C-alpha positions as CSV (number, residue, x, y, z in Angstrom):
1,M,12.1,-6.2,21.2
2,Y,14.0,-3.6,19.1
3,N,13.0,-0.5,21.1
4,T,15.7,0.3,23.6
5,V,14.0,3.3,25.1
6,M,10.3,3.7,25.8
7,L,9.1,6.1,23.0
8,T,6.1,8.2,22.8
9,I,5.1,9.1,19.2
10,C,2.4,11.3,17.8
11,S,1.0,10.1,14.5
12,P,-2.3,11.7,13.3
13,Q,-4.1,9.6,10.8
14,L,-7.1,9.8,8.4
15,G,-7.7,6.1,8.9
16,L,-6.5,3.0,10.8
17,S,-9.5,0.6,10.1
18,L,-8.9,-3.1,10.4
19,E,-11.3,-3.5,7.5
20,S,-9.5,-1.2,5.1
21,N,-7.6,-2.8,2.2
22,S,-6.4,0.5,0.8
23,G,-2.6,0.1,0.4
24,G,-1.6,3.3,2.3
25,E,-3.9,2.7,5.2
26,V,-3.0,-1.0,5.4
27,Y,0.6,-0.1,5.5
28,D,0.3,2.5,8.2
29,R,-2.1,0.5,10.3
30,E,0.3,-2.4,10.3
31,V,3.2,-0.1,11.3
32,I,1.2,1.4,14.1
33,I,0.2,-2.1,15.4
34,K,3.8,-3.4,15.3
35,L,5.2,-0.2,17.0
36,C,2.7,-0.6,19.8
37,Q,3.7,-4.2,20.2
38,E,7.3,-3.0,20.6
39,D,6.1,-0.9,23.6
40,V,6.0,2.3,21.7
41,S,3.2,4.6,22.9
42,I,1.3,6.1,20.0
43,H,-1.0,9.1,20.1
44,A,-3.3,9.4,17.1
45,L,-6.0,11.7,15.8
46,I,-8.6,10.2,13.4
47,P,-12.0,11.5,12.1
48,K,-15.1,10.9,14.1
49,G,-16.7,7.4,13.8
50,R,-13.7,5.7,12.2
51,T,-12.6,2.5,13.8
52,Y,-9.1,1.5,14.9
53,P,-7.2,-1.4,16.5
54,Q,-7.8,-1.8,20.2
55,L,-4.2,-1.7,21.6
56,D,-2.8,-1.0,25.0
57,N,-0.3,1.5,23.7
58,L,-2.6,3.3,21.2
59,I,-4.3,6.5,22.5
60,V,-6.8,7.8,20.0
61,K,-8.7,11.0,19.8
62,H,-11.5,11.8,17.2
63,T,-12.3,15.0,15.4
64,F,-15.9,16.2,15.7
65,L,-16.5,15.6,12.0
66,R,-17.0,12.2,10.3
67,S,-16.2,13.4,6.8
68,I,-13.4,15.8,6.0
69,I,-13.7,16.9,2.4
70,P,-11.3,17.7,0.8
71,P,-9.0,15.7,3.2
72,H,-6.5,18.5,3.1
73,F,-8.7,20.3,5.6
74,F,-7.7,17.6,8.1
75,N,-4.7,19.9,8.8
76,F,-7.0,22.4,10.6
77,F,-7.8,19.7,13.1
78,V,-4.3,18.3,13.3
79,F,-2.5,21.5,14.4
80,P,-4.5,22.2,17.6
81,Y,-4.4,18.5,18.4
82,L,-0.6,18.5,18.1
83,L,-0.3,21.6,20.4
84,N,-2.6,20.1,23.0
85,T,-1.0,16.6,22.9
86,Y,2.5,17.9,23.2
87,L,1.5,20.2,26.1
88,F,0.0,17.3,28.1
89,H,2.1,14.3,26.9
90,H,5.3,15.7,25.6
91,F,5.8,13.1,22.9
92,D,9.3,12.3,21.8
93,L,8.7,12.3,18.0
94,L,6.1,13.4,15.5
95,R,5.5,11.0,12.6
96,V,3.6,12.1,9.5
97,H,2.0,9.4,7.3
98,N,0.5,11.7,4.7
99,P,2.5,14.9,3.7
100,Y,-0.7,16.4,2.1
101,F,-3.4,15.9,4.7
102,V,-1.1,16.1,7.8
103,G,2.2,17.6,6.6
104,P,1.4,21.3,6.6
105,A,0.1,21.2,10.3
106,A,3.1,19.1,11.3
107,C,5.6,21.4,9.7
108,L,4.0,24.4,11.4
109,F,4.4,22.6,14.7
110,K,8.0,21.8,13.8
111,Y,8.6,25.5,13.2
112,M,7.4,26.2,16.7
113,Y,9.1,23.2,18.4
114,P,12.3,22.5,16.5
115,Q,13.5,20.2,19.2
116,V,10.9,17.6,18.4
117,P,12.1,15.2,15.6
118,L,9.8,15.2,12.6
119,V,9.7,12.1,10.5
120,L,7.8,11.7,7.2
121,S,6.5,8.3,6.1
122,H,6.3,8.9,2.3
123,L,4.8,6.1,0.2
124,H,4.8,7.8,-3.2
125,L,4.9,11.2,-4.7
126,E,1.8,12.7,-6.2
127,S,1.4,15.4,-8.9
128,G,-0.6,18.5,-9.2
129,F,-1.7,20.4,-6.0
130,N,-0.3,17.7,-3.7
131,F,3.2,18.1,-5.2
132,V,2.8,21.9,-4.7
133,I,2.2,21.2,-1.0
134,D,5.1,18.7,-0.8
135,K,7.9,20.6,-2.3
136,P,8.3,23.7,0.0
137,L,7.6,21.6,3.2
138,I,10.1,18.8,2.7
139,K,12.9,20.8,4.3
140,F,11.1,20.7,7.7
141,Y,11.4,17.0,8.0
142,D,14.4,15.6,9.9
143,H,14.1,12.3,8.1
144,V,12.0,10.5,5.5
145,I,11.1,6.8,5.6
146,T,9.8,5.3,2.4
147,I,8.9,1.9,1.1
148,S,11.0,1.5,-2.1
149,Q,14.2,2.6,-3.7
150,S,12.1,4.0,-6.5
151,T,10.3,6.4,-4.2
152,K,13.6,7.3,-2.5
153,N,15.1,8.3,-5.8
154,E,12.0,10.4,-6.7
155,I,12.1,12.2,-3.4
156,H,15.8,13.0,-3.9
157,Q,15.5,14.0,-7.5
158,L,12.1,15.9,-7.5
159,L,12.1,17.4,-4.0
160,N,15.9,17.9,-3.7
161,Y,16.0,16.1,-0.4
162,P,19.3,14.5,0.7
163,L,19.7,10.8,0.1
164,S,21.4,10.4,3.4
165,K,18.2,11.4,5.2
166,I,16.0,8.9,3.3
167,T,15.6,5.4,4.6
168,V,13.9,2.5,2.8
169,A,11.8,0.2,5.0
170,Y,10.0,-2.4,2.8
171,P,6.5,-3.4,3.9
172,G,6.2,-6.8,5.4
173,V,3.6,-9.5,4.7
174,D,1.2,-10.7,7.4
175,Q,1.5,-14.4,8.3
176,R,-2.1,-15.1,7.3
177,F,-1.1,-14.8,3.6
178,K,0.1,-18.3,2.7
179,Q,-0.6,-20.9,0.2
180,G,-3.9,-22.8,0.3
181,V,-6.7,-24.4,-1.7
182,K,-9.2,-22.4,-3.6
183,S,-12.4,-21.6,-1.8
184,Q,-15.2,-23.8,-3.2
185,E,-17.7,-21.3,-1.8
186,L,-16.2,-18.5,-4.0
187,I,-15.9,-20.8,-7.0
188,S,-19.6,-21.5,-6.7
189,Q,-20.5,-17.9,-6.0
190,Y,-18.7,-16.5,-9.1
191,H,-19.2,-19.6,-11.3
192,L,-15.5,-20.3,-11.7
193,E,-15.6,-24.0,-12.4
194,N,-13.0,-24.8,-15.0
195,K,-12.0,-21.2,-15.3
196,L,-8.5,-19.6,-15.0
197,V,-8.6,-16.4,-12.9
198,L,-6.7,-13.2,-13.6
199,L,-6.9,-11.1,-10.5
200,F,-6.6,-7.4,-9.8
201,L,-7.0,-6.6,-6.1
202,G,-7.2,-3.0,-4.8
203,G,-8.8,0.3,-5.3
204,L,-10.4,1.0,-8.7
205,K,-8.8,4.3,-9.4
206,P,-7.0,5.9,-12.4
207,R,-3.4,5.3,-11.2
208,K,-4.0,1.6,-11.4
209,N,-4.5,1.7,-15.2
210,L,-7.4,-0.7,-15.1
211,F,-9.0,-0.1,-18.5
212,F,-5.8,-1.6,-19.9
213,L,-6.7,-4.9,-18.3
214,L,-10.0,-5.0,-20.1
215,H,-8.2,-4.5,-23.4
216,L,-5.7,-7.2,-22.4
217,L,-8.6,-9.7,-21.7
218,K,-10.0,-8.9,-25.1
219,S,-6.6,-9.4,-26.7
220,L,-6.1,-12.8,-25.0
221,N,-9.3,-14.2,-26.6
222,Q,-9.4,-17.1,-24.2
223,S,-13.0,-18.1,-23.3
224,Q,-11.9,-20.1,-20.2
225,V,-10.2,-17.0,-18.7
226,V,-12.0,-14.6,-16.4
227,L,-10.8,-11.2,-15.1
228,M,-11.7,-10.4,-11.5
229,F,-11.6,-6.9,-10.1
230,A,-11.5,-7.4,-6.3
231,G,-12.3,-4.0,-4.8
232,T,-14.2,-0.9,-5.4
233,G,-13.5,2.7,-6.2
234,P,-14.4,5.7,-8.4
235,L,-13.9,3.8,-11.7
236,L,-16.3,1.0,-10.9
237,A,-19.2,2.2,-13.1
238,K,-17.0,3.2,-16.0
239,L,-15.2,-0.2,-15.9
240,K,-18.5,-2.0,-16.0
241,Q,-19.6,0.1,-19.0
242,K,-16.3,-0.6,-20.8
243,A,-16.6,-4.3,-20.2
244,E,-20.0,-4.3,-21.8
245,S,-18.9,-2.2,-24.8
246,L,-16.1,-4.8,-25.4
247,N,-18.6,-7.6,-25.0
248,L,-16.7,-9.0,-22.1
249,Q,-19.3,-8.9,-19.3
250,S,-19.4,-12.7,-19.1
251,Q,-15.7,-12.8,-18.5
252,V,-15.3,-9.9,-16.0
253,I,-16.2,-10.1,-12.3
254,F,-16.6,-7.1,-10.0
255,T,-16.6,-8.3,-6.4
256,G,-17.2,-5.0,-4.7
257,F,-15.4,-4.2,-1.5
258,I,-13.3,-7.0,0.0
259,K,-12.7,-7.0,3.7
260,E,-9.2,-7.2,4.8
261,K,-9.8,-10.6,6.5
262,D,-11.1,-12.0,3.3
263,K,-8.2,-11.0,1.0
264,V,-6.3,-14.2,1.4
265,K,-9.2,-16.2,0.0
266,Y,-9.2,-14.1,-3.2
267,Y,-5.5,-14.4,-3.7
268,R,-5.8,-18.2,-3.4
269,L,-8.7,-18.0,-5.9
270,A,-6.3,-16.4,-8.5
271,D,-4.0,-18.1,-11.0
272,I,-2.2,-14.9,-12.0
273,L,-2.1,-11.5,-10.3
274,L,-2.0,-8.5,-12.7
275,L,-0.7,-5.0,-11.8
276,P,-0.4,-2.6,-14.8
277,S,-0.3,0.5,-12.6
278,L,1.0,3.8,-14.0
279,K,2.8,4.3,-10.7
280,E,3.3,2.4,-7.5
281,G,5.0,3.3,-4.3
282,F,5.4,-0.3,-3.6
283,G,2.7,-2.7,-4.7
284,M,1.8,-4.7,-1.6
285,T,-0.6,-6.9,-3.6
286,I,2.4,-8.5,-5.4
287,T,4.0,-9.6,-2.1
288,E,0.8,-10.7,-0.6
289,A,-0.1,-12.8,-3.6
290,A,3.5,-14.1,-3.7
291,A,3.1,-15.3,-0.1
292,C,0.2,-17.3,-1.4
293,A,2.5,-18.7,-4.2
294,I,0.6,-16.7,-6.9
295,P,2.8,-15.3,-9.6
296,A,2.3,-11.7,-10.9
297,I,2.7,-9.8,-14.1
298,G,3.5,-6.2,-13.4
299,A,4.5,-3.1,-15.3
300,D,8.3,-2.8,-15.6
301,H,8.7,0.5,-13.9
302,Y,8.8,2.3,-10.5
303,S,8.8,0.0,-7.5
304,I,7.2,-3.0,-9.3
305,K,10.6,-3.9,-10.9
306,E,12.1,-4.0,-7.4
307,I,9.6,-6.7,-6.2
308,I,9.3,-8.9,-9.3
309,I,12.5,-10.7,-10.5
310,N,11.7,-11.0,-14.2
311,R,11.1,-14.6,-15.3
312,K,12.1,-15.9,-11.9
313,T,9.3,-14.8,-9.5
314,G,6.9,-13.4,-12.2
315,F,7.0,-11.3,-15.4
316,L,7.8,-7.7,-15.9
317,A,5.9,-6.4,-18.9
318,K,6.5,-3.2,-20.9
319,P,4.1,-0.5,-19.5
320,D,1.0,-0.1,-21.7
321,D,2.4,-2.4,-24.3
322,L,-0.7,-4.6,-25.1
323,K,1.2,-6.9,-27.4
324,N,3.9,-7.6,-24.8
325,W,1.3,-8.1,-22.0
326,T,-0.7,-10.5,-24.1
327,K,2.3,-12.6,-25.0
328,L,3.5,-12.9,-21.4
329,T,0.0,-13.6,-20.0
330,L,-0.6,-16.3,-22.5
331,Q,2.6,-18.0,-21.5
332,L,1.3,-18.3,-17.9
333,I,-2.2,-19.2,-19.0
334,K,-0.9,-22.1,-21.1
335,S,1.5,-23.5,-18.5
336,T,0.5,-24.7,-15.1
337,A,4.0,-25.8,-14.4
338,L,5.4,-22.3,-15.2
339,R,2.8,-20.7,-12.9
340,Q,3.8,-23.0,-10.1
341,Q,7.5,-22.5,-10.6
342,L,7.2,-18.7,-10.5
343,G,4.8,-18.8,-7.7
344,Q,7.0,-20.9,-5.5
345,A,10.0,-18.8,-6.2
346,A,8.0,-15.6,-5.4
347,Q,6.9,-17.1,-2.1
348,K,10.4,-18.0,-1.2
349,R,11.7,-14.5,-2.0
350,V,8.9,-12.8,0.0
351,K,9.8,-14.9,3.1
352,S,13.4,-13.8,2.8
353,Y,13.1,-10.1,1.9
354,Y,9.8,-8.7,3.2
355,S,9.0,-8.9,6.9
356,W,7.4,-6.5,9.4
357,D,10.2,-7.3,11.9
358,K,12.8,-5.8,9.5
359,N,10.5,-2.8,8.7
360,I,10.0,-1.9,12.4
361,Q,13.6,-2.5,13.3
362,T,14.6,-0.1,10.6
363,Q,12.1,2.5,11.7
364,L,13.0,2.3,15.4
365,T,16.7,2.7,14.6
366,V,15.9,5.9,12.7
367,F,13.6,7.2,15.6
368,N,16.2,6.5,18.3
369,Q,19.0,8.1,16.4
370,L,17.0,11.2,15.8
371,I,15.9,11.5,19.4
372,K,19.5,11.2,20.6
373,K,20.7,13.7,18.0
374,L,18.1,16.4,18.7
């Protein structure tokens, strides 16, 4: 137990589903679960009908709407919820997971109740309208907890927020992610006999730079290699169309939505994980795959270069450089020994550096210091 004082925290959420494999929701769900296990009492508001973990210390209220579009409108539900919850439960700290969908309401509450510490859990900065929301409100937060040095530096540089008030708490990796044999059921289902599997796992959205992977597959020109997109999202139809236009449909697999409990089977099915994202707050798929001893190739920028130790636990490739990605991917395709070497090194590093115990200990230290200070 790291919590020295019984804390009551309010943390409104757009989702806490055990079935979600969206990086942000997975991260915050795990944080909430681990905090509750440390005897922290959590009050949360989520949209109607959405599921959540059944925990003794988690008190959940629902909005009267199932779908909140755009999600920024969630603020109109959050503000009265905060007032009511503070009136009846007098929580010790207000925690914001999303600065865009919860932040404005939380900052208005902070203006009215400055004695309540306000902590922002900021995973990565966004551009456009969301950045416009973020910039003027950042001054209301007493502290920011983020998941990489890269995001910490961005918050400081782009939002002019003091480095001394930003703490990095790397995400952990659940113990179920570990090395194991490939599922014969999945091999049969996807016709993967004698195939080498390149895996992308996550949401099919623009930030992930997924069309680049189709061009990479074309450039590899390896008939025994398949590219698996494990997940779903707004780019699904366009990715299928692009695969057909490149005459790659026989080498590309779209699995659709993958339940959280099934993710480990897909990691074990892979030979190489690929993450060419244009931007990543952390890149949890790299550490989850590493826990299964699967090496990764990732774009050499943002947080990805904090996770992959180049040529020791995986490869860092030049962003959007097809020639460089092709060269590095072929090296791994052609050498089982190199894949095993990098995979084992990645697994060892994950066990040493990325644990939920460390993450929660860091967060609780920040929470307790703020409560004592304010």
